[in-house]
MARBA-3410 file (N, C-alpha, C, O; in Angstrom, 1 decimal):
270
115.4,78.5,110.0,116.0,77.9,109.0,115.1,77.0,108.5,114.3,76.4,109.2 ~ 115.2,76.8,107.1,114.3,76.1,106.1,115.0,75.0,105.4,116.0,75.3,104.8 ~ 114.4,73.5,105.7,114.9,72.6,105.0,114.2,71.9,104.1,113.0,72.1,104.2 ~ 114.5,71.1,103.3,113.5,70.3,102.5,114.2,69.1,101.9,115.4,69.2,101.6 ~ 113.5,68.0,101.7,114.2,66.5,101.2,113.9,66.6,99.8,112.8,66.6,99.3
115.2,66.8,99.1,115.1,66.9,97.6,116.2,66.0,97.0,117.3,66.1,97.4 ~ 115.7,65.1,96.1,116.4,64.2,95.4,117.3,63.3,96.4,118.5,63.1,96.2 ~ 116.5,62.8,97.5,117.1,62.0,98.7,118.3,62.8,99.4,119.2,62.1,100.1 ~ 118.4,64.3,99.2,119.1,65.2,100.2,118.5,66.0,100.9,117.3,66.2,100.5 ~ 118.9,66.6,102.0,118.4,67.5,102.7,119.1,69.0,102.1,120.2,69.3,102.4
118.3,69.7,101.4,118.6,71.0,101.2,118.4,72.1,102.0,117.3,72.0,102.6 ~ 119.1,73.1,102.4,118.9,74.2,103.0,118.7,75.3,102.4,119.7,75.7,101.7 ~ 117.4,76.0,102.5,117.0,77.2,101.6,116.6,78.1,102.5,116.6,77.9,103.7 ~ 116.1,79.4,102.0,115.3,80.4,102.6,114.5,81.2,101.6,114.9,81.7,100.6 ~ 113.4,81.3,102.0,112.4,82.2,101.1,112.0,83.3,101.7,111.3,83.2,102.8
112.2,84.4,101.3,112.0,85.8,101.8,110.7,86.4,101.1,110.8,86.7,99.9 ~ 109.7,86.6,101.6,108.5,87.1,100.9,107.6,86.0,100.5,107.8,84.8,100.7 ~ 106.4,86.4,99.8,105.3,85.4,99.4,105.6,85.2,98.0,105.5,86.1,97.2 ~ 106.0,84.0,97.6,106.3,83.6,96.0,105.1,83.7,95.1,105.4,83.8,93.9 ~ 103.8,83.7,95.6,102.8,83.9,94.9,102.3,85.4,94.4,101.5,85.6,93.6
103.0,86.4,95.3,102.3,87.7,95.1,103.3,88.7,94.5,102.9,89.8,94.1 ~ 104.6,88.2,94.3,105.7,89.3,93.8,106.5,88.4,92.8,106.5,87.1,92.8 ~ 107.1,89.1,91.9,108.0,88.5,90.8,109.2,87.7,92.0,109.4,88.1,93.1 ~ 109.7,86.8,91.6,110.6,85.8,92.3,112.0,85.9,91.8,112.2,85.8,90.5 ~ 112.9,86.1,92.7,114.3,86.3,92.4,114.9,84.9,92.9,114.5,84.5,94.1
115.8,84.1,92.3,116.4,83.0,92.8,117.9,83.1,92.7,118.3,83.2,91.6 ~ 118.7,83.2,93.7,120.0,83.2,94.0,121.0,82.1,94.2,120.9,81.4,95.3 ~ 121.9,81.9,93.3,122.6,80.7,93.5,124.1,80.8,93.6,124.8,81.1,92.6 ~ 124.6,80.7,94.8,126.0,80.7,95.3,127.1,80.3,94.5,126.9,79.7,93.4 ~ 128.4,80.6,94.8,129.4,80.3,94.2,130.3,79.0,94.8,130.0,78.5,95.9
131.2,78.5,94.1,132.0,77.3,94.7,132.6,77.9,96.2,133.2,79.0,96.3 ~ 132.5,77.1,97.1,133.3,77.3,98.3,132.5,78.3,99.1,133.2,78.8,100.0 ~ 131.3,78.6,99.0,130.5,79.5,99.8,129.0,79.0,100.1,128.5,78.0,99.5 ~ 128.3,79.8,100.9,127.0,79.4,101.2,126.2,80.7,100.9,126.9,81.8,100.7 ~ 124.7,80.6,100.9,124.0,81.6,100.3,124.0,82.9,101.0,123.3,83.8,100.6
124.7,83.0,102.1,125.1,84.2,102.9,125.8,85.3,102.1,125.8,86.5,102.5 ~ 126.4,84.9,101.2,127.1,85.9,100.3,126.2,86.8,99.6,126.7,87.8,99.2 ~ 125.0,86.6,99.3,124.0,87.4,98.7,123.3,88.4,99.7,122.4,89.1,99.4 ~ 123.8,88.3,101.0,122.8,89.2,101.9,122.8,90.6,101.5,121.7,91.2,101.4 ~ 123.9,91.2,101.4,123.9,92.9,101.1,123.1,93.1,99.7,122.5,94.2,99.5
122.9,92.1,98.8,122.2,92.4,97.7,120.5,92.3,98.3,119.6,93.2,98.2 ~ 120.4,91.0,98.9,119.1,90.8,99.3,118.4,91.7,100.2,117.2,91.8,100.2 ~ 119.1,92.4,100.9,118.5,93.4,101.9,117.9,94.7,101.0,116.9,95.4,101.3 ~ 118.8,94.9,100.0,118.3,96.0,99.2,117.1,95.6,98.3,116.5,96.5,97.8 ~ 116.8,94.4,98.1,115.7,94.1,97.2,114.4,93.3,97.9,113.3,93.2,97.3
114.8,92.8,99.1,113.6,92.5,99.8,112.4,93.5,100.1,112.6,94.6,100.4 ~ 111.1,93.1,100.0,110.2,93.9,99.7,109.6,94.2,98.3,108.4,94.3,98.1 ~ 110.3,94.3,97.5,110.1,94.4,96.1,110.0,93.0,95.5,109.1,92.7,94.6 ~ 110.7,92.2,95.9,110.5,90.8,95.4,110.3,89.7,96.2,110.9,89.7,97.3 ~ 109.7,88.6,95.9,110.0,87.3,96.6,111.5,86.8,96.4,112.0,87.0,95.3
112.0,86.2,97.3,113.5,85.9,97.3,113.6,84.5,97.6,113.2,84.1,98.7 ~ 114.3,83.5,96.5,114.5,82.3,97.1,116.2,82.2,97.2,116.9,82.6,96.3 ~ 116.8,81.6,98.2,118.4,81.5,98.6,118.4,79.9,98.8,117.4,79.3,99.3 ~ 119.6,79.2,98.4,119.7,78.0,98.7,121.0,77.7,99.0,121.7,78.6,98.7 ~ 121.5,76.5,99.6,122.7,76.0,99.6,122.9,74.8,98.8,122.5,73.7,99.1
123.5,75.0,97.6,123.5,73.8,96.6,124.2,72.5,97.4,124.9,72.6,98.4 ~ 123.9,71.3,96.9,124.5,70.2,97.6,125.8,70.3,97.8,126.5,70.9,96.9 ~ 126.5,69.8,98.9,127.8,69.7,99.2,128.4,71.0,99.8,129.6,71.2,100.0 ~ 127.4,72.0,100.0,127.8,73.3,100.4,126.9,73.9,101.7,125.7,73.5,101.7 ~ 127.3,74.6,102.6,126.6,75.1,103.6,126.0,74.1,104.5,126.8,73.2,104.9
124.7,74.1,104.8,124.1,73.1,105.7,123.3,72.1,104.8,122.5,71.3,105.3 ~ 123.5,72.1,103.6,122.8,71.1,102.6,123.7,69.7,102.6,124.9,69.8,103.0 ~ 123.2,68.5,102.4,123.8,67.5,102.5,124.9,67.3,101.3,124.7,67.8,100.2 ~ 125.9,66.4,101.6,126.8,66.2,100.5,126.3,65.3,99.4,126.4,65.7,98.3 ~ 125.8,64.2,99.7,125.5,63.2,98.9,126.1,62.4,98.1,127.1,61.9,98.7
126.1,61.9,96.9,127.0,61.2,96.3,127.7,61.9,95.4,127.1,62.5,94.5 ~ 129.2,61.8,95.4,130.1,62.6,94.6,130.7,61.8,93.5,130.3,60.6,93.5 ~ 131.4,62.1,92.8,131.4,63.6,92.3,129.9,63.9,91.5,129.0,63.1,91.4 ~ 129.7,65.2,91.2,128.5,65.7,90.8,128.7,66.1,89.3,129.8,66.1,88.9 ~ 127.7,66.4,88.6,127.6,67.2,87.5,126.7,68.4,87.7,125.9,68.6,88.6
127.0,69.3,86.7,126.1,70.6,86.9,124.7,70.3,86.9,123.9,70.9,87.6 ~ 124.3,69.3,86.0,122.8,68.8,85.9,122.4,68.4,87.2,121.2,68.7,87.5 ~ 123.2,67.7,88.1,122.7,67.3,89.3,122.3,68.4,90.1,121.2,68.4,90.8 ~ 123.1,69.5,90.2,122.7,70.9,90.8,121.5,71.5,90.2,120.6,72.0,90.9 ~ 121.5,71.4,89.2,120.1,72.0,88.5,119.0,71.2,88.7,118.0,71.8,89.0
119.0,69.9,88.7,117.9,68.8,89.2,117.5,69.2,90.3,116.3,69.0,90.5 ~ 118.4,69.7,91.5,118.0,70.0,92.8,117.3,71.2,92.9,116.4,71.3,93.7 ~ 117.7,72.2,92.1,117.1,73.5,92.1,115.8,73.5,91.5,114.9,74.3,92.0 ~ 115.5,72.6,90.3,114.3,72.5,89.7,113.4,71.9,90.8,112.2,72.4,90.9 ~ 113.8,71.1,91.5,112.8,70.1,92.5,112.6,71.1,93.5,111.4,71.0,94.0
113.4,72.0,93.8,112.9,73.0,95.0,112.2,74.1,94.7,111.4,74.6,95.5 ~ 112.4,74.5,93.4,111.4,75.5,92.8,110.0,74.9,92.7,109.0,75.6,92.9 ~ 110.0,73.6,92.2,108.7,73.0,92.1,108.0,72.8,93.5,106.8,73.0,93.6 ~ 108.6,72.5,94.3,108.2,72.4,95.9,107.6,73.6,96.4,106.6,73.5,97.0 ~ 108.3,74.9,96.0,107.8,76.1,96.2,106.6,76.6,95.4,106.0,77.6,95.7
106.4,76.0,94.3,105.3,76.3,93.3,105.9,77.6,92.5,105.1,78.5,92.0 ~ 107.1,77.8,92.3,107.7,78.9,91.6,107.8,78.7,90.2,108.2,77.6,89.8 ~ 107.3,79.6,89.3,107.5,79.5,87.8,108.0,80.9,87.4,107.7,82.0,88.0 ~ 108.7,80.7,86.3,109.0,82.1,85.8,109.8,83.0,86.7,109.6,84.2,86.8 ~ 110.8,82.5,87.3,111.7,83.2,88.1,112.7,83.8,87.4,113.1,83.4,86.3
113.4,85.0,88.1,114.6,85.7,87.6,115.5,84.8,88.2,115.3,84.5,89.4 ~ 116.6,84.2,87.5,117.5,83.3,88.2,119.0,84.0,87.9,119.5,84.4,86.9 ~ 119.6,84.2,89.3,120.8,84.9,89.2,121.9,83.8,89.9,121.9,83.5,91.1 ~ 122.9,83.4,89.0,123.8,82.7,89.6,125.3,83.2,89.3,125.7,83.6,88.2 ~ 126.0,83.2,90.4,127.4,83.3,90.5,128.4,82.4,90.2,128.3,81.4,90.9
129.1,82.4,89.5,130.4,81.6,89.1,129.8,80.0,88.7,129.3,79.9,87.6 ~ 129.8,79.0,89.5,129.3,77.8,89.4,128.0,78.1,89.2,127.4,77.6,88.2 ~ 127.4,79.0,90.1,125.8,79.2,90.1,125.4,79.7,88.7,124.3,79.3,88.2 ~ 126.3,80.4,87.9,126.0,80.7,86.6,125.8,79.5,85.7,124.9,79.4,84.8 ~ 126.6,78.5,85.9,126.6,77.2,85.3,125.2,76.6,85.5,124.5,76.1,84.5
124.9,76.6,86.8,123.8,76.0,87.3,122.4,76.6,86.6,121.4,75.9,86.2 ~ 122.4,77.9,86.6,121.4,78.7,86.0,121.3,78.5,84.4,120.3,78.6,83.8 ~ 122.3,78.2,83.8,122.3,78.1,82.4,121.7,76.5,82.2,120.9,76.2,81.3 ~ 122.0,75.6,83.0,121.5,74.2,83.1,120.0,74.2,83.3,119.3,73.7,82.5 ~ 119.6,74.7,84.3,118.2,75.0,84.7,117.5,75.4,83.6,116.4,74.8,83.3
118.0,76.5,82.7,117.2,76.9,81.6,117.1,75.9,80.6,116.0,75.6,80.1 ~ 118.3,75.4,80.3,118.0,74.1,79.1,117.2,73.0,79.6,116.4,72.4,78.9 ~ 117.4,72.7,80.9,116.5,71.8,81.2,114.9,72.1,81.5,114.0,71.4,81.1 ~ 114.6,73.2,82.3,113.5,73.6,82.6,113.3,75.0,82.4,113.3,75.8,83.3 ~ 113.0,75.4,80.9,112.7,76.7,80.6,111.5,77.4,81.2,111.3,78.6,81.2
110.6,76.4,81.7,109.3,76.9,82.2,109.7,77.6,83.5,108.9,78.5,84.0 ~ 110.9,77.4,84.2,110.9,77.8,85.4,111.9,79.3,85.5,112.1,79.8,86.6 ~ 112.2,79.7,84.3,113.2,80.8,84.1,112.5,81.9,83.0,112.2,81.6,81.9 ~ 112.4,83.1,83.7,111.8,84.2,83.2,113.1,85.1,82.5,112.9,85.7,81.4 ~ 114.2,85.0,83.2,115.2,85.8,82.9,116.5,85.2,83.6,116.4,84.4,84.6
117.9,85.6,83.1,118.9,85.1,83.9,119.8,86.4,83.9,119.9,87.2,83.0 ~ 120.4,86.4,85.1,121.8,87.1,85.5,122.9,86.0,85.8,122.8,85.0,86.6 ~ 123.9,86.3,85.0,125.0,85.6,85.1,126.2,86.3,85.4,126.9,86.8,84.5 ~ 126.5,86.2,86.9,127.5,86.9,87.5,128.8,86.2,87.7,128.9,85.2,88.4 ~ 129.9,86.9,86.9,131.0,86.1,87.1,131.3,84.8,86.7,132.0,84.1,87.4
130.7,84.4,85.4,130.6,83.1,85.1,130.8,83.0,83.7,131.1,84.0,83.0 ~ 130.7,81.9,83.2,131.0,81.8,81.6,130.2,80.4,81.1,129.7,79.6,81.8 ~ 130.3,80.3,79.7,129.7,79.1,79.1,130.7,77.9,79.5,130.2,76.7,79.8 ~ 131.9,78.1,79.7,132.8,77.1,80.1,134.1,78.0,81.1,134.5,79.1,80.8 ~ 134.3,77.2,82.2,135.1,77.9,83.1,136.5,77.1,83.4,136.4,76.1,84.2
137.4,77.4,83.0,138.7,76.8,83.0,138.8,75.5,82.1,138.0,75.2,81.3 ~ 140.2,74.7,82.4,140.4,73.5,81.6,140.4,72.3,82.8,140.5,72.5,84.0 ~ 140.2,71.2,82.1,140.3,69.8,82.6,141.6,69.8,83.8,141.5,69.5,84.9 ~ 142.8,70.2,83.0,144.1,70.2,83.9,144.1,71.0,85.0,144.7,70.7,86.0 ~ 143.4,72.2,84.9,143.4,73.3,86.1,142.5,72.6,87.1,143.0,72.5,88.2
141.4,72.0,86.9,140.5,71.4,87.7,141.2,70.2,88.4,141.2,70.2,89.7 ~ 141.6,69.4,87.7,142.3,67.9,88.3,143.5,68.5,89.1,143.9,67.9,90.1 ~ 144.0,69.6,88.8,145.1,69.8,89.8,144.7,70.4,91.1,145.4,70.3,92.1 ~ 143.5,71.0,90.9,142.8,71.7,92.3,142.2,70.7,93.0,142.2,70.7,94.2 ~ 141.6,69.6,92.3,141.0,68.5,93.1,142.3,67.6,93.7,142.0,67.1,94.8
143.4,67.4,93.2,144.4,66.7,93.7,144.9,67.4,94.8,145.3,66.8,95.8 ~ 145.1,68.6,94.9,145.8,69.5,95.9,144.7,69.3,97.0,145.1,68.8,98.1 ~ 143.6,69.6,96.9,142.5,69.4,97.9,142.5,68.0,98.6,142.5,67.9,99.8 ~ 142.6,67.0,97.8,142.3,65.6,98.4,143.6,65.4,99.1,143.5,64.7,100.2 ~ 144.7,65.8,98.8,145.9,65.7,99.6,146.3,66.6,100.7,147.2,66.2,101.5
145.7,67.8,100.8,146.0,68.6,101.7,144.8,69.5,102.4,145.0,70.2,103.4 ~ 143.6,69.2,101.7,142.5,70.0,102.4,142.3,71.5,101.5,143.0,72.1,100.7 ~ 141.0,71.8,102.0,140.8,73.3,101.3,141.8,74.4,101.8,142.1,75.4,101.2 ~ 142.2,74.1,103.1,143.1,75.1,103.5,144.2,75.2,102.7,144.6,76.3,102.6 ~ 145.0,74.2,102.0,146.0,74.5,101.0,145.9,75.3,99.9,146.9,75.7,99.3
144.5,75.6,99.6,144.6,76.5,98.3,143.8,77.8,98.7,143.6,78.6,97.8 ~ 143.4,78.1,100.0,142.4,79.1,100.5,143.0,80.4,100.3,142.3,81.3,100.0 ~ 144.4,80.6,100.4,145.0,82.0,100.1,145.0,82.4,98.6,144.7,83.5,98.1 ~ 145.2,81.3,97.8,145.2,81.5,96.3,143.6,81.8,95.7,143.4,82.6,94.7 ~ 142.7,81.0,96.5,141.2,81.4,95.9,140.8,82.9,96.5,140.2,83.7,95.9
141.3,83.2,97.7,141.0,84.6,98.0,141.5,85.5,97.2,140.8,86.5,96.8 ~ 142.8,85.2,96.7,143.3,86.4,95.8,142.4,86.5,94.5,142.2,87.6,94.0 ~ 141.8,85.4,93.8,141.0,85.6,92.9,139.6,86.0,93.2,138.9,86.4,92.3 ~ 139.0,85.9,94.5,138.0,86.2,95.0,137.7,87.8,95.0,136.7,88.3,94.5 ~ 138.6,88.4,95.6,138.5,89.8,96.0,139.8,90.5,95.6,140.8,89.9,95.1
139.7,91.8,95.7,140.5,93.0,95.3,141.5,92.9,96.3,141.3,92.2,97.3 ~ 142.9,93.7,96.0,143.6,93.8,97.1,143.1,94.7,98.3,143.4,94.5,99.5 ~ 142.3,95.6,97.8,141.8,96.5,98.7,140.8,95.8,99.7,140.7,96.2,100.9 ~ 140.1,94.7,99.2,139.5,94.1,100.4,140.2,93.1,101.0,139.7,92.8,102.1 ~ 141.1,92.6,100.6,142.1,91.8,101.3,143.2,92.5,102.1,144.2,91.9,102.4
142.8,93.8,102.4,143.9,94.4,103.3,143.8,93.6,104.7,142.8,93.0,105.0 ~ 144.9,93.7,105.4,145.0,92.9,106.7,143.9,93.3,107.9,143.5,92.4,108.7 ~ 143.6,94.6,107.9,142.6,95.1,108.7,141.2,94.7,108.4,140.4,94.9,109.3 ~ 140.9,94.2,107.4,139.4,94.0,107.1,139.0,92.5,107.6,139.4,91.5,107.0 ~ 138.3,92.6,108.6,138.2,91.3,109.5,137.1,90.5,108.5,137.2,89.3,108.6
136.3,91.1,107.7,135.5,90.3,106.8,136.1,89.1,105.8,135.5,88.2,105.3 ~ 137.4,89.6,105.8,138.1,88.8,104.8,138.4,87.4,105.5,138.5,86.4,104.8 ~ 138.5,87.4,107.0,138.9,86.2,107.8,137.4,85.4,107.7,137.3,84.2,107.6 ~ 136.2,86.2,107.8,135.1,85.5,107.8,134.9,84.8,106.4,134.4,83.7,106.5 ~ 135.1,85.4,105.2,134.9,84.6,104.2,136.1,83.4,103.9,136.0,82.6,103.0
137.0,83.5,104.6,138.1,82.6,104.6,137.6,81.4,105.3,137.5,80.3,104.8 ~ 137.2,81.7,106.5,136.5,80.8,107.4,135.3,79.9,106.5,135.1,78.6,106.5 ~ 134.5,80.8,105.9,133.4,80.3,105.2,133.9,79.1,104.2,133.4,78.0,104.1 ~ 135.1,79.5,103.4,135.6,78.5,102.4,136.1,77.4,103.0,135.6,76.3,102.7 ~ 137.1,77.6,103.9,137.7,76.3,104.4,136.7,75.3,105.2,137.0,74.2,105.4
135.6,76.0,105.7,134.7,75.2,106.4,133.6,74.2,105.5,132.7,73.4,106.0 ~ 133.7,74.5,104.2,132.7,73.7,103.4,133.2,72.4,103.4,134.4,72.3,103.5 ~ 132.4,71.3,103.2,132.9,70.0,103.1,133.7,69.6,102.0,133.4,70.0,100.9 ~ 134.7,69.0,102.3,135.7,68.8,101.2,135.1,68.0,100.1,135.3,68.3,98.9 ~ 134.5,67.0,100.4,133.7,66.1,99.2,132.8,66.8,98.3,132.8,66.5,97.1
132.0,67.8,99.0,131.2,68.6,98.1,132.0,69.8,97.5,131.5,70.3,96.4 ~ 133.1,70.1,97.9,133.8,71.2,97.1,134.5,70.5,96.0,134.4,71.0,94.9 ~ 135.1,69.4,96.1,135.7,68.6,95.1,134.7,67.9,94.1,134.9,67.8,92.9 ~ 133.6,67.6,94.7,132.5,67.2,93.7,132.1,68.3,92.7,132.0,68.1,91.5 ~ 131.9,69.4,93.4,131.7,70.6,92.4,132.5,70.9,91.4,132.2,71.2,90.3
133.8,70.8,91.9,135.0,71.1,91.1,134.8,70.1,89.9,135.1,70.5,88.8 ~ 134.5,68.9,90.0,134.4,68.1,88.9,133.4,68.3,88.0,133.5,68.1,86.8 ~ 132.3,68.9,88.6,131.1,69.2,87.8,131.4,70.4,86.9,131.0,70.4,85.8 ~ 132.2,71.4,87.4,132.7,72.6,86.6,133.7,72.2,85.4,133.8,72.8,84.3 ~ 134.5,71.2,85.9,135.4,70.5,84.8,134.7,70.2,83.7,134.9,70.7,82.6
133.9,69.5,83.9,132.9,68.6,82.9,131.9,69.5,82.2,131.2,69.0,81.2 ~ 131.7,70.6,82.5,130.5,71.6,82.0,131.2,72.3,80.8,132.3,72.8,80.8 ~ 130.2,72.4,79.8,130.4,73.1,78.5,128.9,73.6,78.1,128.1,72.8,77.7 ~ 128.7,74.8,78.2,127.5,75.3,77.7,127.7,76.3,76.5,126.8,77.1,76.2 ~ 128.8,76.1,75.8,129.1,77.0,74.6,127.8,76.8,73.6,127.2,77.9,73.4
127.3,75.7,73.2,126.2,75.5,72.2,125.1,75.9,72.8,124.2,76.4,72.0 ~ 124.7,75.7,74.2,123.4,76.0,74.6,123.3,77.3,74.9,122.2,77.8,74.9 ~ 124.3,78.1,75.2,124.3,79.5,75.3,123.6,80.2,74.2,122.7,81.0,74.5 ~ 124.0,79.8,73.0,123.5,80.5,71.7,122.1,80.2,71.5,121.5,80.8,70.6 ~ 121.4,79.3,72.5,119.9,79.2,72.4,119.2,79.8,73.3,118.0,79.7,73.3
119.9,80.5,74.3,119.0,81.2,75.2,118.0,82.1,74.7,118.5,82.8,73.7 ~ 116.9,82.3,74.9,115.9,82.9,74.6,115.2,83.8,75.5,114.2,84.3,75.2 ~ 115.7,84.0,76.6,115.1,85.0,77.6,116.2,85.9,77.8,117.3,85.7,77.5 ~ 115.7,87.1,78.5,116.6,88.4,78.9,117.8,87.7,79.7,117.7,86.8,80.5 ~ 118.8,88.4,79.2,120.1,88.1,80.0,121.1,89.0,80.3,121.6,89.7,79.4
121.5,89.1,81.6,122.5,90.2,82.0,123.5,89.6,82.5,123.3,88.9,83.5 ~ 124.8,89.8,81.9,126.0,89.2,82.3,126.9,90.5,83.0,127.0,91.5,82.4 ~ 127.4,90.2,84.2,128.0,91.0,85.1,129.4,90.4,85.4,129.5,89.2,85.6 ~ 130.3,91.3,85.5,131.6,90.7,86.1,132.4,91.9,87.0,132.2,93.1,86.9 ~ 133.1,91.4,87.7,134.0,92.1,88.5,135.2,92.7,87.7,135.7,91.8,87.0
135.6,93.8,87.6,136.8,94.3,86.7,137.9,93.7,87.1,138.8,93.6,86.3 ~ 138.1,93.1,88.4,139.3,92.6,88.8,139.2,91.1,89.2,139.9,90.6,90.0 ~ 138.2,90.5,88.5,138.0,89.0,88.7,139.0,88.2,88.2,139.2,88.2,87.0 ~ 139.6,87.4,89.2,140.7,86.6,88.9,140.4,85.1,88.5,141.3,84.3,88.2 ~ 139.0,84.7,88.6,138.6,83.5,88.4,138.0,83.3,87.0,138.2,82.4,86.2
137.0,84.4,86.7,136.4,84.5,85.5,136.4,85.7,85.0,135.4,86.4,85.1 ~ 137.6,86.2,84.3,138.0,87.5,84.1,136.9,88.0,83.0,136.1,87.3,82.4 ~ 137.2,89.7,83.0,135.9,90.2,82.0,136.0,89.8,80.6,134.9,89.8,80.0 ~ 137.1,89.5,80.0,137.1,88.9,78.5,136.2,87.6,78.5,135.4,87.4,77.6 ~ 136.4,86.7,79.8,135.8,85.5,79.3,134.1,85.7,79.6,133.3,85.0,79.0
133.8,86.6,80.4,132.6,86.9,80.8,131.9,87.5,79.4,130.8,87.0,79.1 ~ 132.4,88.3,78.6,132.0,89.0,77.5,131.9,88.1,76.7,130.8,88.0,76.2 ~ 132.8,87.1,76.4,132.8,86.1,75.3,131.4,85.1,75.6,130.9,84.4,74.7 ~ 131.0,85.2,76.6,129.8,84.4,77.0,128.6,85.1,76.6,127.6,84.6,76.2 ~ 128.6,86.7,77.0,127.7,87.4,76.6,127.5,87.4,75.1,126.4,87.6,74.6
128.5,87.3,74.3,128.3,87.6,72.9,128.0,86.2,72.2,127.7,86.2,71.0 ~ 128.0,85.2,73.0,127.2,84.0,72.4,125.8,84.1,72.6,125.0,83.5,71.8 ~ 125.4,84.7,73.5,123.8,84.8,74.0,123.1,85.8,73.3,123.4,86.9,73.7 ~ 122.1,85.7,72.3,121.4,86.6,71.6,120.8,87.6,72.6,120.0,87.3,73.5 ~ 121.2,88.9,72.3,120.6,90.1,73.0,121.2,90.3,74.5,120.8,91.1,75.2
122.1,89.5,74.9,122.6,89.6,76.2,123.1,91.0,76.5,123.7,91.5,75.6 ~ 123.0,91.6,77.7,123.7,92.7,78.2,124.9,92.3,79.0,125.0,91.2,79.5 ~ 125.9,93.3,79.0,127.2,93.1,79.7,127.7,94.3,80.4,127.9,95.3,79.7 ~ 127.9,94.2,81.7,128.3,95.1,82.4,129.5,94.6,83.3,129.5,93.5,83.9 ~ 130.5,95.6,83.4,131.6,95.5,84.3,131.4,96.3,85.6,130.8,97.4,85.7
132.0,95.6,86.7,131.8,96.3,88.0,133.2,96.6,88.5,134.1,95.8,88.6 ~ 133.4,98.0,88.6,134.8,98.4,89.0,134.9,98.2,90.5,134.0,98.3,91.2 ~ 136.2,97.9,90.9,136.6,97.8,92.3,135.9,96.4,92.8,135.5,96.4,94.0 ~ 135.8,95.4,92.1,135.4,94.3,92.4,136.0,93.1,91.9,136.4,93.1,90.8 ~ 136.2,92.0,92.6,136.8,90.8,92.1,135.8,89.9,91.5,135.0,90.3,90.7
135.8,88.6,91.9,135.0,87.5,91.5,133.6,87.4,92.3,132.7,86.7,91.9 ~ 133.5,88.1,93.3,132.1,88.2,94.0,131.6,89.5,94.5,131.6,90.0,95.6 ~ 131.3,90.1,93.3,130.8,91.6,93.5,129.7,91.8,94.5,129.6,92.8,95.2 ~ 128.9,90.7,94.7,127.6,90.8,95.6,128.3,90.9,97.0,127.5,91.0,97.9 ~ 129.5,90.8,97.3,130.1,90.9,98.7,130.9,92.4,98.5,130.6,93.3,99.2
131.8,92.3,97.7,132.5,93.7,97.5,131.7,95.1,97.1,131.8,96.1,97.7 ~ 130.9,94.8,96.1,130.2,95.9,95.5,128.7,95.8,95.5,128.1,96.1,94.5 ~ 128.0,95.4,96.6,126.5,95.0,96.5,125.7,96.2,96.1,124.7,96.0,95.4 ~ 126.0,97.5,96.4,125.2,98.7,96.1,125.2,98.8,94.5,124.2,98.8,93.8 ~ 126.6,98.8,93.9,126.5,98.8,92.4,126.1,97.7,91.8,125.6,97.8,90.6
126.2,96.7,92.2,125.5,95.4,91.9,124.0,95.5,91.7,123.5,95.2,90.6 ~ 123.5,95.9,92.7,122.0,96.1,92.9,121.5,97.2,91.8,120.6,96.9,91.0 ~ 122.2,98.4,91.8,122.0,99.5,90.8,121.9,98.8,89.3,121.2,99.3,88.4 ~ 122.7,97.7,89.2,122.8,97.1,87.7,121.4,96.3,87.5,120.8,96.1,86.5 ~ 121.2,95.8,88.6,120.1,94.5,88.6,118.7,95.3,88.4,117.9,95.0,87.5
118.5,96.3,89.1,117.1,97.1,89.2,116.8,97.3,87.7,115.9,96.5,87.2 ~ 117.3,98.2,86.9,116.5,98.3,85.5,116.6,97.1,84.7,115.9,97.1,83.7 ~ 117.3,96.1,84.9,117.4,94.8,84.0,116.1,94.1,84.6,115.4,93.6,83.8 ~ 115.7,94.0,85.9,114.4,93.6,86.5,113.4,94.2,86.0,112.4,93.6,85.6 ~ 113.3,95.7,85.9,112.2,96.3,85.5,111.9,96.0,84.1,110.7,95.9,83.8
112.9,95.8,83.0,112.7,95.5,81.8,112.1,94.2,81.7,111.1,93.9,81.0 ~ 112.7,93.2,82.6,112.1,91.9,82.3,110.5,91.8,82.7,109.7,91.2,82.0 ~ 110.2,92.6,83.8,108.8,92.6,84.3,108.0,93.3,83.6,106.8,93.3,83.9 ~ 108.5,94.1,82.6,107.5,94.9,81.7,107.6,94.3,80.4,107.1,94.8,79.3 ~ 108.1,93.0,80.4,107.8,92.2,79.1,108.5,92.2,77.9,108.1,91.6,76.9
109.8,93.0,77.9,110.5,93.0,76.8,111.5,91.7,76.8,112.4,91.7,77.6 ~ 111.4,90.8,76.2,112.2,89.4,76.4,113.5,89.8,75.4,114.5,89.0,75.4 ~ 113.4,90.7,74.6,114.6,91.0,73.7,114.9,92.5,73.6,114.3,93.3,74.3 ~ 115.8,92.8,72.8,116.1,94.2,72.3,115.3,94.4,71.1,115.9,94.4,69.9 ~ 114.0,94.5,71.3,113.2,94.6,70.2,112.5,96.2,70.0,111.8,96.4,69.0
END
């Protein structure tokens, strides 16, 4: 395991491959998860790319720090980690809140971003009332109280079948996240709005979404893609909010041609 001191926090991360020799992919996980959700995509790409994964503050093995957070706090952590690793011009792949962090990173530190993959995310996610209600429920009863409803939005009915032991594993991942970190990140999502910033993104962008995503539905992700000049948009069948878990092979098949396009220097549909 690898740890770094970033912005007075201990951040858990992993680097696979030599970042100075190959194009770098950075993966940012969703709310209530850690970087292990990317495993089945990473194993398909390792060797072709250098890969950076990390647990954002308040998740996984990283410190919680001072709550509540902003998306900019999360982006500043990632920027500092990439600076520490001497990474520039990475292809940044963010899922859900990870996509908000990716957009903030580009806005604040465009030198770090060669291209963006925005998976099951948007320029703005949910309303203040929705996030305040979730925060109140968790503060009163813990993450356990909302876990089943979250899993319904994360995964398709086929994945949630009772005999699928992986479902229990992902439920464990969710309920074992630090409550303060989860709630702090809920507040960050509540307060984030990248509607205007999305219109100014000038690197290649791929927006992807699970067809049955209950958290950031296809229409919402499409609306984000339509804000971003030249963005590509793809829907993954038989997937909910976390396609890297449910359909990693299909997701990887969408990522490869996009990565090839980025690496061959076409920054737009020119």
